[in-house]
C-alpha positions in Angstrom: 0.0 0.0 0.0 1.2 3.5 -0.8 0.3 6.2 1.7 0.8 9.9 1.2 -0.4 12.8 3.3 -2.3 15.7 1.9 -3.1 18.8 4.1 -6.7 19.9 4.5 -7.2 23.1 6.5 -3.9 22.5 8.3 -4.6 18.9 9.1 -2.8 16.1 7.4 -5.2 13.7 5.6 -3.9 10.3 4.6 -4.6 9.1 1.1 -4.0 5.5 0.4 -4.1 3.5 -2.8 -2.4 0.3 -3.9 0.4 1.0 -6.4 2.9 -1.7 -7.3 5.5 0.6 -8.9 6.6 4.2 -9.0 6.9 6.4 -12.0 8.8 5.1 -15.0 12.5 5.9 -15.3 13.5 8.9 -17.4 14.9 6.7 -20.1 11.3 5.3 -20.5 9.6 8.6 -20.4 8.6 8.8 -24.1 6.9 5.4 -24.1 5.3 5.9 -20.7 3.9 9.3 -21.7 2.2 7.8 -24.8 0.7 5.1 -22.7 -0.5 7.7 -20.2 -2.2 9.7 -23.0 -3.9 6.6 -24.3 -5.0 5.5 -20.8 -6.3 9.0 -20.0 -8.5 8.9 -23.1 -9.7 5.3 -22.4 -10.5 5.9 -18.7 -12.3 9.1 -19.7 -14.5 7.3 -22.3 -15.3 4.1 -20.3 -14.3 4.6 -16.7 -11.9 2.6 -14.7 -13.7 -0.7 -14.4 -14.7 -1.0 -18.1 -11.2 -0.1 -19.3 -8.8 -3.0 -19.8 -5.0 -2.9 -20.0 -5.3 -4.8 -23.3 -7.5 -2.0 -24.7 -5.1 0.7 -23.6 -2.2 -1.2 -25.2 -4.2 -1.8 -28.4 -4.9 1.9 -28.8 -1.3 2.7 -28.0 -0.1 0.1 -30.6 2.1 -1.7 -28.0 2.1 -5.1 -26.3 0.2 -5.2 -23.0 3.4 -6.3 -21.3 4.7 -2.8 -21.9 2.0 -1.4 -19.6 3.2 -3.7 -16.8 6.8 -2.8 -17.6 6.1 0.9 -17.1 3.4 1.0 -14.4 3.0 -2.5 -13.0 -0.8 -2.6 -13.0 -4.0 -0.9 -14.2 -4.5 0.7 -10.8 -1.0 2.1 -10.9 -1.5 3.4 -14.4 -4.7 5.1 -13.3 -2.9 6.8 -10.4 -0.2 7.9 -12.8 -2.8 9.5 -15.0 -4.1 11.5 -12.0 -0.6 12.5 -11.2 -0.1 13.7 -14.7 -3.3 15.8 -14.5 -2.1 17.2 -11.1 1.2 18.2 -12.6 -0.5 19.9 -15.5 -2.7 21.8 -13.1 0.1 23.1 -10.9 0.8 26.3 -12.9 -3.0 27.1 -12.9 -3.2 26.7 -9.2 0.0 28.8 -8.6 -1.4 31.6 -10.8 -4.7 31.5 -9.0 -3.1 31.5 -5.6 -0.9 34.5 -6.6 -4.0 36.6 -7.4 -4.9 37.0 -3.7 -1.7 39.1 -3.2 -2.2 41.1 -6.4 -2.9 44.6 -5.0 -3.7 46.0 -8.5 -6.9 44.0 -8.6 -9.9 44.3 -6.3 -11.6 41.2 -4.8 -14.1 40.8 -7.7 -11.5 41.3 -10.4 -9.4 38.6 -8.7 -12.3 36.1 -9.0 -12.8 37.1 -12.7 -9.1 36.6 -13.3 -9.3 33.2 -11.6 -12.2 32.2 -13.8 -10.2 33.2 -16.9 -7.2 31.2 -15.8 -9.5 28.2 -15.3 -10.9 28.5 -18.7 -7.5 28.7 -20.3 -6.6 25.4 -18.5 -9.8 23.7 -19.6 -9.3 24.7 -23.2 -5.7 23.4 -23.2 -6.7 20.1 -21.6 -10.3 19.4 -22.6 -10.1 15.7 -22.0 -9.7 16.2 -18.2 -13.3 17.2 -17.9 -14.4 13.9 -19.5 -12.0 12.0 -17.3 -13.5 13.7 -14.2 -17.1 12.9 -15.4 -16.4 9.1 -15.5 -14.2 9.0 -12.4 -16.6 10.9 -10.3 -19.3 8.3 -10.8 -17.6 6.0 -8.4 -16.8 6.3 -4.7 -13.9 5.0 -2.6 -10.1 5.4 -2.7 -9.8 6.4 -6.4 -12.2 9.2 -6.0 -10.4 10.3 -2.7 -7.1 10.4 -4.6 -8.7 12.4 -7.5 -10.2 15.0 -5.0 -7.0 15.3 -2.9 -4.5 15.5 -5.7 -6.5 17.6 -8.2 -9.7 19.1 -6.9 -8.8 20.3 -3.4 -5.6 22.3 -4.4 -7.6 24.4 -6.9 -10.7 24.5 -4.7 -8.8 26.0 -1.7 -7.2 28.9 -3.7 -10.3 29.6 -5.8 -12.9 29.6 -2.9 -10.7 31.9 -0.9 -11.0 34.5 -3.6 -14.7 34.0 -3.8 -15.1 34.5 0.0 -13.0 37.6 -0.2 -15.2 39.1 -2.9 -18.4 38.2 -1.0 -17.1 39.7 2.2 -16.2 42.9 0.3 -19.7 43.1 -1.1 -18.4 42.9 -4.7 -20.1 39.5 -5.3 -23.7 38.7 -4.1 -24.1 36.6 -1.0 -24.1 33.0 -1.9 -22.6 29.6 -0.9 -19.0 29.8 -2.2 -18.8 26.0 -2.4 -21.8 25.7 -4.6 -20.4 28.6 -6.8 -17.1 26.7 -7.1 -18.8 23.5 -8.2 -21.1 25.3 -10.7 -18.2 27.2 -12.2 -15.7 24.3 -12.3 -18.1 21.7 -13.5 -20.0 24.0 -15.8 -16.9 25.2 -17.7 -15.2 21.9 -17.7 -18.2 19.9 -19.1 -19.2 22.6 -21.6 -15.8 22.4 -23.2 -15.2 18.7 -22.8 -18.6 17.8 -24.3 -18.6 20.5 -26.9 -19.6 17.9 -29.5 -23.0 17.9 -27.7 -23.3 21.7 -28.2 -22.2 21.5 -31.9 -25.6 20.7 -33.4 -27.0 23.9 -31.8 -24.0 26.3 -32.1 -21.1 26.9 -34.4 -19.0 28.1 -31.4 -17.2 24.7 -30.8 -15.8 25.1 -34.3 -14.4 28.6 -33.6 -12.1 28.1 -30.6 -11.4 31.8 -29.9 -15.1 32.8 -30.1 -16.0 29.7 -28.0 -13.6 30.6 -25.2 -14.8 34.2 -25.2 -18.4 33.1 -25.0 -17.7 30.7 -22.2 -15.9 33.4 -20.2 -18.7 35.9 -20.7 -21.3 33.4 -19.5 -19.2 32.3 -16.5 -18.6 35.9 -15.4 -22.3 36.6 -15.6 -22.8 33.9 -13.0 -20.9 36.2 -10.5 -24.0 38.4 -10.5 
């Protein structure tokens, strides 16, 4: 069993999930990254239980034994995908956290900037929203890992900005946790499932206009 410790409101929270191997060696990085990308797409489409190592290997064009070589098991591969997503989200989280100390922006403007940063991230990694949609349908250790490694770090910095704006009277009184979920899920799923929007709007085929429209609608949710 692998056990790590994530901090929640100053209290260490243990997160445990079986993982038979660590990350692949640097010399294997290229092959491992290709497998991660294929696995990320497969898990996003079908979920953990319905996705097989053989299917991931087939999509990647490699022998299933290579998955075991790089990651050891399907479970370890799934954890590695979450770690990859967490790594990609780190710059977004850092930029959002830095907004709180940006004196040039008022409380509401900081929230608006945070929303814009989130939208940039979602448009650069649209598959993450789909991955979350399938992963969030289950409960247990995998969901705990996803929340602690990816959701909570962004949640904590974003909600702090929302609370500041509410306290300053620049954003209407509301539950900041509900607002966070509406914004994060609404933006993520709108972009990730843009093919559902396509029959009704040409925006998904015009990325710049699509991003602008998503940002405008998200900011209107601030009131």
